[in-house]
C-alpha positions as a Markdown table, in Angstrom:
| # | Residue | x | y | z |
|---|---|---|---|---|
| 1 | Met | -13.7 | -14.2 | -15.6 |
| 2 | Ala | -14.1 | -12.9 | -12.1 |
| 3 | His | -17.6 | -12.5 | -10.7 |
| 4 | Ala | -18.4 | -8.9 | -9.4 |
| 5 | Leu | -20.0 | -8.0 | -6.1 |
| 6 | Asp | -23.1 | -6.7 | -7.8 |
| 7 | Glu | -23.7 | -10.2 | -9.2 |
| 8 | Leu | -23.7 | -11.6 | -5.7 |
| 9 | Ile | -26.1 | -8.9 | -4.5 |
| 10 | Ala | -28.4 | -9.5 | -7.6 |
| 11 | Asp | -28.5 | -13.2 | -6.7 |
| 12 | Gly | -29.8 | -12.2 | -3.2 |
| 13 | Val | -27.8 | -12.1 | 0.0 |
| 14 | Ala | -30.5 | -11.4 | 2.6 |
| 15 | Gly | -30.1 | -14.0 | 5.4 |
| 16 | Arg | -26.9 | -15.4 | 3.9 |
| 17 | Arg | -23.5 | -15.2 | 5.7 |
| 18 | Val | -20.9 | -13.6 | 3.5 |
| 19 | Leu | -17.2 | -13.8 | 4.4 |
| 20 | Val | -15.4 | -10.6 | 3.4 |
| 21 | Arg | -11.6 | -10.3 | 3.3 |
| 22 | Ser | -11.1 | -6.6 | 4.2 |
| 23 | Asp | -7.9 | -4.6 | 4.7 |
| 24 | Leu | -7.9 | -3.2 | 8.3 |
| 25 | Asn | -4.1 | -3.3 | 8.6 |
| 26 | Val | -3.9 | 0.2 | 10.1 |
| 27 | Pro | -1.1 | 2.0 | 12.0 |
| 28 | Leu | -1.7 | 2.1 | 15.7 |
| 29 | Asp | -0.4 | 4.2 | 18.6 |
| 30 | Gly | -1.2 | 1.8 | 21.4 |
| 31 | Ser | -4.9 | 1.1 | 20.8 |
| 32 | Thr | -5.5 | 4.3 | 18.8 |
| 33 | Val | -5.8 | 4.2 | 15.0 |
| 34 | Thr | -3.5 | 6.9 | 13.7 |
| 35 | Asp | -4.6 | 6.6 | 10.0 |
| 36 | Asp | -8.0 | 5.2 | 9.3 |
| 37 | Gly | -7.7 | 5.4 | 5.5 |
| 38 | Arg | -8.0 | 1.6 | 5.0 |
| 39 | Val | -10.9 | 1.4 | 7.3 |
| 40 | Arg | -12.7 | 4.0 | 5.4 |
| 41 | Ala | -11.8 | 2.3 | 2.1 |
| 42 | Ser | -13.3 | -1.0 | 3.4 |
| 43 | Leu | -16.5 | 0.6 | 4.5 |
| 44 | Pro | -18.5 | 0.9 | 1.1 |
| 45 | Val | -18.5 | -2.8 | 0.3 |
| 46 | Leu | -19.5 | -3.7 | 3.9 |
| 47 | Gln | -22.2 | -1.1 | 3.8 |
| 48 | Lys | -23.5 | -2.4 | 0.4 |
| 49 | Leu | -23.7 | -5.9 | 1.7 |
| 50 | Ala | -25.3 | -4.9 | 5.0 |
| 51 | Asp | -27.9 | -2.7 | 3.2 |
| 52 | Ala | -28.8 | -5.8 | 1.1 |
| 53 | Gly | -29.4 | -7.8 | 4.2 |
| 54 | Ala | -26.3 | -10.0 | 4.3 |
| 55 | Arg | -24.9 | -11.3 | 7.5 |
| 56 | Val | -21.3 | -10.1 | 7.0 |
| 57 | Ile | -18.2 | -11.8 | 8.6 |
| 58 | Val | -15.1 | -9.7 | 8.2 |
| 59 | Met | -11.6 | -11.2 | 8.3 |
| 60 | Ala | -8.5 | -9.1 | 8.2 |
| 61 | His | -4.9 | -9.0 | 9.4 |
| 62 | Leu | -2.9 | -6.4 | 11.3 |
| 63 | Gly | 0.9 | -6.4 | 11.5 |
| 64 | Arg | 3.0 | -9.5 | 11.7 |
| 65 | Pro | 2.2 | -11.5 | 14.9 |
| 66 | Lys | 3.9 | -14.6 | 13.4 |
| 67 | Gly | 1.1 | -17.0 | 14.1 |
| 68 | Gln | 0.8 | -16.2 | 17.8 |
| 69 | Val | -1.9 | -14.4 | 19.7 |
| 70 | Asp | -0.4 | -11.1 | 20.6 |
| 71 | Pro | -2.7 | -8.4 | 22.1 |
| 72 | Lys | -0.7 | -5.5 | 20.5 |
| 73 | Tyr | -1.8 | -6.8 | 17.1 |
| 74 | Ser | -5.5 | -7.3 | 18.0 |
| 75 | Ile | -7.9 | -6.2 | 15.3 |
| 76 | Ala | -10.2 | -4.7 | 17.9 |
| 77 | Pro | -9.0 | -1.1 | 17.6 |
| 78 | Ala | -9.6 | -1.2 | 13.8 |
| 79 | Ala | -13.0 | -2.8 | 14.4 |
| 80 | Arg | -13.9 | -0.1 | 16.9 |
| 81 | Arg | -13.0 | 2.5 | 14.3 |
| 82 | Leu | -15.1 | 0.7 | 11.7 |
| 83 | Ala | -18.1 | 0.7 | 14.2 |
| 84 | Glu | -17.7 | 4.5 | 14.7 |
| 85 | Leu | -17.8 | 5.1 | 11.0 |
| 86 | Ala | -20.4 | 2.5 | 10.0 |
| 87 | Gly | -24.1 | 2.6 | 9.5 |
| 88 | Phe | -24.5 | -0.9 | 10.8 |
| 89 | Arg | -24.0 | -2.9 | 14.0 |
| 90 | Val | -20.5 | -4.3 | 14.4 |
| 91 | Ala | -19.7 | -7.2 | 16.7 |
| 92 | Val | -16.1 | -8.3 | 17.4 |
| 93 | Ala | -15.0 | -11.9 | 18.1 |
| 94 | Ser | -12.3 | -12.6 | 20.6 |
| 95 | Asp | -10.8 | -15.4 | 18.5 |
| 96 | Val | -10.4 | -16.3 | 14.8 |
| 97 | Val | -12.3 | -19.5 | 14.2 |
| 98 | Gly | -12.8 | -20.6 | 17.8 |
| 99 | Asp | -15.9 | -20.8 | 20.0 |
| 100 | Asp | -16.6 | -17.1 | 20.2 |
| 101 | Ala | -16.3 | -16.5 | 16.4 |
| 102 | Arg | -18.5 | -19.5 | 15.7 |
| 103 | Ala | -21.2 | -18.4 | 18.2 |
| 104 | Lys | -21.3 | -14.8 | 17.1 |
| 105 | Ala | -21.4 | -15.9 | 13.4 |
| 106 | Glu | -24.4 | -18.1 | 14.1 |
| 107 | Thr | -26.3 | -15.4 | 15.9 |
| 108 | Leu | -25.7 | -12.6 | 13.3 |
| 109 | Ala | -28.9 | -10.9 | 12.1 |
| 110 | Asp | -29.5 | -9.6 | 8.6 |
| 111 | Gly | -27.5 | -6.4 | 8.0 |
| 112 | Glu | -25.1 | -7.0 | 10.9 |
| 113 | Val | -21.3 | -7.3 | 10.7 |
| 114 | Leu | -19.0 | -9.5 | 12.7 |
| 115 | Val | -15.2 | -8.8 | 12.7 |
| 116 | Ile | -13.2 | -11.9 | 13.7 |
| 117 | Glu | -9.8 | -11.6 | 15.3 |
| 118 | Asn | -6.5 | -11.1 | 13.4 |
| 119 | Val | -6.3 | -14.0 | 10.9 |
| 120 | Arg | -2.5 | -14.0 | 11.4 |
| 121 | Phe | -3.0 | -15.1 | 15.0 |
| 122 | Asp | -3.4 | -18.5 | 13.3 |
| 123 | Ala | -0.1 | -19.8 | 11.9 |
| 124 | Arg | -1.9 | -21.6 | 9.2 |
| 125 | Glu | -2.9 | -18.3 | 7.5 |
| 126 | Thr | 0.6 | -17.7 | 6.2 |
| 127 | Ser | 1.9 | -21.3 | 6.0 |
| 128 | Lys | 3.9 | -22.4 | 3.0 |
| 129 | Glu | 2.1 | -25.8 | 3.2 |
| 130 | Asp | -1.0 | -26.0 | 1.0 |
| 131 | Ala | -2.6 | -28.5 | 3.3 |
| 132 | Glu | -2.2 | -26.3 | 6.4 |
| 133 | Arg | -3.6 | -23.2 | 4.7 |
| 134 | Gly | -6.4 | -25.4 | 3.2 |
| 135 | Ala | -7.4 | -26.7 | 6.7 |
| 136 | Phe | -7.6 | -23.1 | 8.0 |
| 137 | Ala | -9.6 | -22.0 | 4.9 |
| 138 | Asp | -12.1 | -24.9 | 5.6 |
| 139 | Glu | -12.6 | -23.5 | 9.1 |
| 140 | Leu | -13.1 | -20.0 | 7.9 |
| 141 | Ala | -15.6 | -21.2 | 5.2 |
| 142 | Ala | -17.5 | -23.1 | 7.9 |
| 143 | Leu | -18.3 | -19.8 | 9.6 |
| 144 | Thr | -20.7 | -19.1 | 6.8 |
| 145 | Gly | -22.8 | -22.2 | 7.3 |
| 146 | Glu | -24.9 | -23.2 | 4.3 |
| 147 | Asn | -25.2 | -21.1 | 1.2 |
| 148 | Gly | -22.2 | -18.8 | 2.1 |
| 149 | Ala | -20.1 | -16.7 | -0.2 |
| 150 | Tyr | -16.7 | -15.0 | -0.2 |
| 151 | Val | -15.8 | -11.4 | -1.3 |
| 152 | Asp | -12.2 | -10.3 | -1.6 |
| 153 | Asp | -12.1 | -6.5 | -0.9 |
| 154 | Ala | -8.5 | -6.4 | 0.5 |
| 155 | Phe | -6.3 | -5.1 | -2.3 |
| 156 | Gly | -3.5 | -4.7 | 0.2 |
| 157 | Ala | -3.3 | -8.5 | 0.6 |
| 158 | Val | -3.9 | -9.9 | -2.9 |
| 159 | His | -0.2 | -10.3 | -3.5 |
| 160 | Arg | -0.1 | -12.9 | -0.7 |
| 161 | Lys | -0.8 | -16.6 | -1.1 |
| 162 | His | -2.6 | -16.8 | 2.2 |
| 163 | Ala | -5.5 | -18.8 | 3.4 |
| 164 | Ser | -7.9 | -15.9 | 3.8 |
| 165 | Val | -6.9 | -14.5 | 0.4 |
| 166 | Tyr | -6.1 | -17.5 | -1.9 |
| 167 | Asp | -7.4 | -20.8 | -0.5 |
| 168 | Ile | -10.7 | -19.5 | 0.7 |
| 169 | Ala | -11.6 | -18.5 | -2.9 |
| 170 | His | -11.6 | -22.1 | -3.9 |
| 171 | Arg | -14.0 | -23.1 | -1.1 |
| 172 | Leu | -16.9 | -20.7 | -1.5 |
| 173 | Pro | -18.5 | -18.9 | -4.4 |
| 174 | Ala | -16.0 | -16.1 | -4.8 |
| 175 | Tyr | -16.6 | -12.5 | -5.8 |
| 176 | Leu | -14.4 | -9.4 | -6.6 |
| 177 | Gly | -15.0 | -6.6 | -4.2 |
| 178 | Asp | -15.5 | -3.1 | -5.5 |
| 179 | Leu | -12.3 | -1.7 | -3.9 |
| 180 | Val | -10.1 | -4.5 | -5.5 |
| 181 | Lys | -11.8 | -4.0 | -8.9 |
| 182 | Arg | -11.2 | -0.2 | -8.8 |
| 183 | Glu | -7.6 | -0.7 | -7.9 |
| 184 | Leu | -7.1 | -3.2 | -10.7 |
| 185 | Asp | -8.8 | -0.9 | -13.2 |
| 186 | Val | -6.7 | 2.2 | -12.2 |
| 187 | Leu | -3.4 | 0.4 | -12.1 |
| 188 | Thr | -4.1 | -1.4 | -15.4 |
| 189 | Lys | -4.6 | 2.0 | -17.1 |
| 190 | Val | -1.4 | 3.3 | -15.5 |
| 191 | Val | 0.7 | 0.4 | -16.8 |
| 192 | Ser | -1.0 | -0.3 | -20.1 |
| 193 | Ala | -2.4 | 2.9 | -21.4 |
| 194 | Pro | -1.2 | 6.0 | -19.5 |
| 195 | Glu | -1.9 | 9.4 | -21.0 |
| 196 | Arg | 1.5 | 11.0 | -21.7 |
| 197 | Pro | 3.7 | 12.5 | -20.4 |
| 198 | Phe | 3.7 | 9.7 | -17.9 |
| 199 | Val | 5.8 | 10.7 | -14.8 |
| 200 | Val | 6.7 | 8.2 | -12.0 |
| 201 | Val | 8.0 | 9.5 | -8.6 |
| 202 | Met | 9.9 | 6.8 | -6.7 |
| 203 | Gly | 11.1 | 7.2 | -3.1 |
| 204 | Gly | 11.5 | 5.3 | 0.1 |
| 205 | Ser | 14.6 | 4.0 | 1.8 |
| 206 | Lys | 16.0 | 1.1 | -0.2 |
| 207 | Val | 16.6 | 0.9 | -3.9 |
| 208 | Ser | 16.6 | -2.9 | -3.7 |
| 209 | Asp | 12.9 | -2.8 | -2.8 |
| 210 | Lys | 12.1 | -1.0 | -6.1 |
| 211 | Leu | 14.5 | -2.5 | -8.6 |
| 212 | Ala | 11.9 | -4.7 | -10.4 |
| 213 | Val | 9.5 | -1.7 | -10.5 |
| 214 | Ile | 12.1 | 0.6 | -12.0 |
| 215 | Glu | 13.2 | -2.1 | -14.5 |
| 216 | Asn | 9.6 | -2.6 | -15.7 |
| 217 | Leu | 9.0 | 1.1 | -16.1 |
| 218 | Ile | 12.0 | 1.8 | -18.2 |
| 219 | Gly | 10.7 | 2.3 | -21.7 |
| 220 | Lys | 7.1 | 2.8 | -20.4 |
| 221 | Ala | 7.5 | 6.0 | -18.3 |
| 222 | Asp | 8.6 | 9.2 | -19.8 |
| 223 | Ser | 10.3 | 10.3 | -16.6 |
| 224 | Leu | 11.4 | 8.6 | -13.4 |
| 225 | Leu | 11.9 | 11.0 | -10.5 |
| 226 | Ile | 14.1 | 9.4 | -7.8 |
| 227 | Gly | 14.0 | 10.6 | -4.2 |
| 228 | Gly | 14.2 | 9.2 | -0.7 |
| 229 | Gly | 17.0 | 7.2 | 0.7 |
| 230 | Met | 17.2 | 5.1 | -2.5 |
| 231 | Val | 18.6 | 8.2 | -4.3 |
| 232 | Phe | 22.1 | 7.8 | -2.7 |
| 233 | Thr | 22.8 | 4.6 | -4.5 |
| 234 | Phe | 22.0 | 6.4 | -7.8 |
| 235 | Leu | 24.2 | 9.3 | -6.9 |
| 236 | Ala | 27.0 | 6.9 | -6.0 |
| 237 | Ala | 26.6 | 5.2 | -9.3 |
| 238 | Gln | 27.3 | 8.6 | -10.9 |
| 239 | Gly | 30.5 | 8.8 | -8.9 |
| 240 | His | 29.3 | 11.2 | -6.1 |
| 241 | Ser | 30.3 | 10.8 | -2.5 |
| 242 | Val | 27.3 | 10.6 | -0.2 |
| 243 | Gly | 28.8 | 10.7 | 3.3 |
| 244 | Gly | 27.1 | 8.4 | 5.8 |
| 245 | Ser | 23.8 | 8.4 | 3.8 |
| 246 | Leu | 21.9 | 5.2 | 3.2 |
| 247 | Leu | 23.8 | 3.3 | 0.5 |
| 248 | Glu | 23.4 | -0.1 | -1.0 |
| 249 | Gln | 26.9 | -0.8 | -2.2 |
| 250 | Asp | 26.0 | -4.1 | -3.9 |
| 251 | Gln | 23.3 | -2.4 | -6.1 |
| 252 | Ile | 25.5 | 0.3 | -7.6 |
| 253 | Gly | 26.4 | -1.7 | -10.7 |
| 254 | Thr | 22.7 | -2.6 | -11.2 |
| 255 | Val | 21.7 | 1.1 | -10.9 |
| 256 | Arg | 24.4 | 2.1 | -13.3 |
| 257 | Asp | 23.0 | -0.4 | -15.8 |
| 258 | Tyr | 19.5 | 1.1 | -15.3 |
| 259 | Leu | 20.7 | 4.6 | -16.0 |
| 260 | Glu | 22.2 | 3.4 | -19.3 |
| 261 | Lys | 19.1 | 1.3 | -20.2 |
| 262 | Ala | 16.8 | 4.2 | -19.4 |
| 263 | Ser | 18.7 | 6.6 | -21.6 |
| 264 | Ala | 18.6 | 4.1 | -24.5 |
| 265 | Ala | 14.9 | 3.5 | -24.0 |
| 266 | Gly | 13.8 | 7.1 | -23.9 |
| 267 | Thr | 13.0 | 7.2 | -20.2 |
| 268 | Glu | 14.6 | 10.1 | -18.4 |
| 269 | Ile | 15.8 | 9.3 | -14.9 |
| 270 | Val | 15.7 | 12.6 | -13.0 |
| 271 | Leu | 17.9 | 12.7 | -9.8 |
| 272 | Pro | 18.1 | 15.5 | -7.2 |
| 273 | Val | 20.5 | 18.3 | -7.7 |
| 274 | Asp | 20.7 | 19.1 | -4.0 |
| 275 | Ile | 20.2 | 17.3 | -0.7 |
| 276 | Val | 19.3 | 18.3 | 2.8 |
| 277 | Tyr | 22.3 | 16.9 | 4.7 |
| 278 | Ala | 22.0 | 16.3 | 8.4 |
| 279 | Ala | 24.6 | 15.7 | 11.2 |
| 280 | Glu | 22.5 | 12.8 | 12.6 |
| 281 | Phe | 19.2 | 11.1 | 12.2 |
| 282 | Ala | 17.1 | 13.3 | 14.5 |
| 283 | Ala | 14.3 | 15.8 | 14.2 |
| 284 | Asp | 16.5 | 18.6 | 15.7 |
| 285 | Ala | 19.7 | 17.6 | 13.9 |
| 286 | Ala | 21.9 | 20.4 | 12.5 |
| 287 | His | 21.5 | 20.3 | 8.7 |
| 288 | Glu | 22.5 | 22.1 | 5.6 |
| 289 | Val | 21.6 | 22.0 | 1.9 |
| 290 | Arg | 24.4 | 20.6 | -0.2 |
| 291 | Pro | 24.7 | 20.2 | -4.0 |
| 292 | Val | 24.9 | 16.6 | -5.0 |
| 293 | Asp | 28.4 | 17.0 | -6.5 |
| 294 | Ala | 29.8 | 18.4 | -3.2 |
| 295 | Ile | 27.7 | 16.7 | -0.4 |
| 296 | Glu | 30.7 | 16.2 | 1.9 |
| 297 | Asp | 32.3 | 19.6 | 1.4 |
| 298 | Gly | 30.2 | 21.6 | 3.9 |
| 299 | Glu | 30.4 | 22.1 | 7.6 |
| 300 | Ile | 29.0 | 18.7 | 8.5 |
| 301 | Gly | 31.7 | 16.9 | 6.4 |
| 302 | Ser | 31.7 | 13.2 | 5.5 |
| 303 | Thr | 29.9 | 11.9 | 8.6 |
| 304 | Gly | 26.5 | 13.3 | 7.9 |
| 305 | Leu | 23.6 | 11.7 | 6.0 |
| 306 | Gly | 21.0 | 12.9 | 3.5 |
| 307 | Leu | 17.5 | 13.0 | 4.8 |
| 308 | Asp | 15.5 | 14.8 | 2.1 |
| 309 | Ile | 15.8 | 16.2 | -1.4 |
| 310 | Gly | 16.8 | 19.9 | -1.4 |
| 311 | Pro | 14.7 | 22.9 | -2.4 |
| 312 | Glu | 16.1 | 23.1 | -6.0 |
| 313 | Ser | 15.4 | 19.4 | -6.5 |
| 314 | Ala | 11.8 | 20.0 | -5.2 |
| 315 | Lys | 11.3 | 22.7 | -7.8 |
| 316 | Leu | 12.7 | 20.4 | -10.5 |
| 317 | Phe | 10.4 | 17.6 | -9.5 |
| 318 | Ala | 7.4 | 19.9 | -9.2 |
| 319 | Glu | 8.0 | 21.2 | -12.7 |
| 320 | Arg | 8.1 | 17.7 | -14.2 |
| 321 | Ile | 4.9 | 16.7 | -12.3 |
| 322 | Arg | 3.0 | 19.8 | -13.4 |
| 323 | Gly | 3.7 | 19.0 | -17.0 |
| 324 | Ala | 2.5 | 15.4 | -16.7 |
| 325 | Lys | -0.8 | 13.8 | -17.8 |
| 326 | Thr | -0.3 | 10.7 | -15.7 |
| 327 | Val | 1.5 | 10.5 | -12.3 |
| 328 | Phe | 2.3 | 7.4 | -10.3 |
| 329 | Trp | 4.0 | 8.1 | -6.9 |
| 330 | Asn | 5.4 | 5.5 | -4.6 |
| 331 | Gly | 7.6 | 6.4 | -1.6 |
| 332 | Pro | 8.3 | 9.7 | 0.2 |
| 333 | Ala | 11.1 | 12.0 | -1.0 |
| 334 | Gly | 12.6 | 12.3 | 2.5 |
| 335 | Val | 12.0 | 11.6 | 6.2 |
| 336 | Phe | 8.6 | 13.3 | 6.2 |
| 337 | Glu | 7.9 | 12.4 | 9.8 |
| 338 | Met | 10.5 | 15.0 | 10.8 |
| 339 | Glu | 9.4 | 18.6 | 9.9 |
| 340 | Ala | 12.9 | 19.6 | 8.9 |
| 341 | Phe | 13.1 | 16.9 | 6.3 |
| 342 | Ala | 9.5 | 16.9 | 5.1 |
| 343 | Gly | 9.9 | 19.7 | 2.5 |
| 344 | Gly | 10.6 | 17.4 | -0.5 |
| 345 | Thr | 7.6 | 15.1 | 0.1 |
| 346 | Arg | 5.4 | 18.2 | 0.7 |
| 347 | Ala | 6.5 | 19.8 | -2.5 |
| 348 | Val | 5.8 | 16.6 | -4.5 |
| 349 | Ala | 2.3 | 16.3 | -3.0 |
| 350 | Glu | 1.6 | 20.0 | -3.7 |
| 351 | Ala | 2.7 | 19.5 | -7.3 |
| 352 | Val | 0.5 | 16.4 | -7.8 |
| 353 | Val | -2.5 | 18.2 | -6.3 |
| 354 | Ala | -1.9 | 21.3 | -8.6 |
| 355 | Ser | -1.4 | 19.2 | -11.8 |
| 356 | Asp | -4.1 | 18.2 | -14.2 |
| 357 | Ala | -2.7 | 14.7 | -14.3 |
| 358 | Met | -4.5 | 11.5 | -13.5 |
| 359 | Ser | -2.7 | 10.8 | -10.2 |
| 360 | Val | -2.2 | 7.5 | -8.4 |
| 361 | Ile | -0.5 | 7.4 | -5.0 |
| 362 | Gly | 0.9 | 3.9 | -4.6 |
| 363 | Gly | -0.2 | 3.2 | -1.0 |
| 364 | Gly | 2.1 | 2.5 | 1.9 |
| 365 | Asp | 4.3 | 5.3 | 3.2 |
| 366 | Ser | 3.2 | 7.6 | 0.4 |
| 367 | Ala | -0.4 | 7.4 | 1.5 |
| 368 | Ser | 0.5 | 8.0 | 5.1 |
| 369 | Ala | 2.8 | 10.9 | 4.1 |
| 370 | Val | 0.1 | 12.9 | 2.3 |
| 371 | Arg | -2.4 | 12.4 | 5.1 |
| 372 | Asn | 0.2 | 13.2 | 7.8 |
| 373 | Leu | 1.1 | 16.4 | 5.9 |
| 374 | Gly | -2.4 | 17.6 | 5.9 |
| 375 | Phe | -3.7 | 16.6 | 2.5 |
| 376 | Ser | -7.0 | 14.8 | 2.0 |
| 377 | Asp | -7.6 | 11.8 | -0.1 |
| 378 | Asp | -10.0 | 13.6 | -2.5 |
| 379 | Gln | -7.2 | 15.9 | -3.6 |
| 380 | Phe | -5.6 | 13.0 | -5.5 |
| 381 | Gly | -7.1 | 10.9 | -8.3 |
| 382 | His | -6.6 | 7.6 | -6.5 |
| 383 | Ile | -4.8 | 6.5 | -3.3 |
| 384 | Ser | -4.0 | 2.8 | -3.4 |
| 385 | Thr | -4.7 | 0.8 | -0.3 |
| 386 | Gly | -2.0 | -1.7 | -1.1 |
| 387 | Gly | 1.6 | -0.5 | -1.2 |
| 388 | Gly | 3.2 | -3.9 | -1.8 |
| 389 | Ala | 0.3 | -5.1 | -4.0 |
| 390 | Ser | 0.4 | -2.0 | -6.2 |
| 391 | Leu | 4.2 | -2.3 | -6.6 |
| 392 | Glu | 4.0 | -6.0 | -7.6 |
| 393 | Phe | 1.3 | -5.2 | -10.1 |
| 394 | Ile | 3.5 | -2.4 | -11.6 |
| 395 | Glu | 6.3 | -4.9 | -11.7 |
| 396 | Gly | 4.1 | -7.2 | -13.8 |
| 397 | Lys | 3.8 | -10.0 | -11.3 |
| 398 | Glu | 0.8 | -12.2 | -10.9 |
| 399 | Leu | -1.1 | -11.5 | -7.7 |
| 400 | Pro | -2.3 | -14.8 | -6.1 |
| 401 | Gly | -5.5 | -13.3 | -4.7 |
| 402 | Val | -6.5 | -11.9 | -8.1 |
| 403 | Val | -5.7 | -15.2 | -9.8 |
| 404 | Ala | -7.8 | -17.1 | -7.4 |
| 405 | Leu | -10.8 | -14.9 | -8.3 |
| 406 | Gly | -10.3 | -15.4 | -12.0 |
| 407 | Ala | -9.7 | -11.7 | -12.5 |
């Protein structure tokens, strides 16, 4: 059984160095954080530890620097945003486990926080070799000196068997952070005991990314609403022509099987009835609304591509969402970054907000979409901080970071 953060604090953390795996993997525009949701979500545990007198060392990753030091993936902008929001002093190390990190860790005072550099700057973090990851975890653990502890509060990374997530938990007394615990509690309820009707909205670009999730939800969800680029493989499986829309030809047979299995299992797969069809992938592209059984028959013809669900589909989806008691949403309904193709995603978000359902936004692009479209986090029941982790949990996979904590 996993040890909770409150147990660590009850044992006494004043004067102790506590290594915390946080999720600061935020989107950047140069050195500007464009969505600080993950920083804000990481703040409560860091504040709780600082208030208790711990000397906190934060490790996190940002992007995929492939084991090389790359300034554009520096954790510094995220650390600066943390400092702006925090009620404690934040120092930033210029390296991961080098001279600067060690020196600043040793001089931390009670209630202060140190953010070390992007752990993925060290190739051992993501190594497939246990010994290499273990050696890196040893160096991370050494930053805590004597009587250190480890807290995993990065749900967005628990599906990775990485040194700062998995191996470190075997080297220090390990505790479950409040954010990770809340994520697991919410997602467990969604998967194991959802209040019905249970409606799942799936979007995003590729159906292949979501196949295991869809398969695991057949027979569990009452309705699966499919939008985003992945919908065109479903439409093709029904015999519709989709022009130049995103299509995974090799998945058509699998999708056709899922449609049959869902029908037999009592899960209704709801597909769009119309599509916003554009002449090209551009914000100012000419576009028209086409019924799904005649996508290529308009002015644009067979060379266009679908970039959003249409207005009638948005009404259909909204109706199902409003009647739900539990909603899980992962993936936008269209190219929400372009205003002309944001209508479907906005309609889904509005319906979720207006419903009485327990709502869970499955992280990743869905979380960015609702924030970019002007919605606030508190309008939804729960916004996951881990897109990939939440999907793998819904798939029924074991999450290495959770296993390492004994949760």
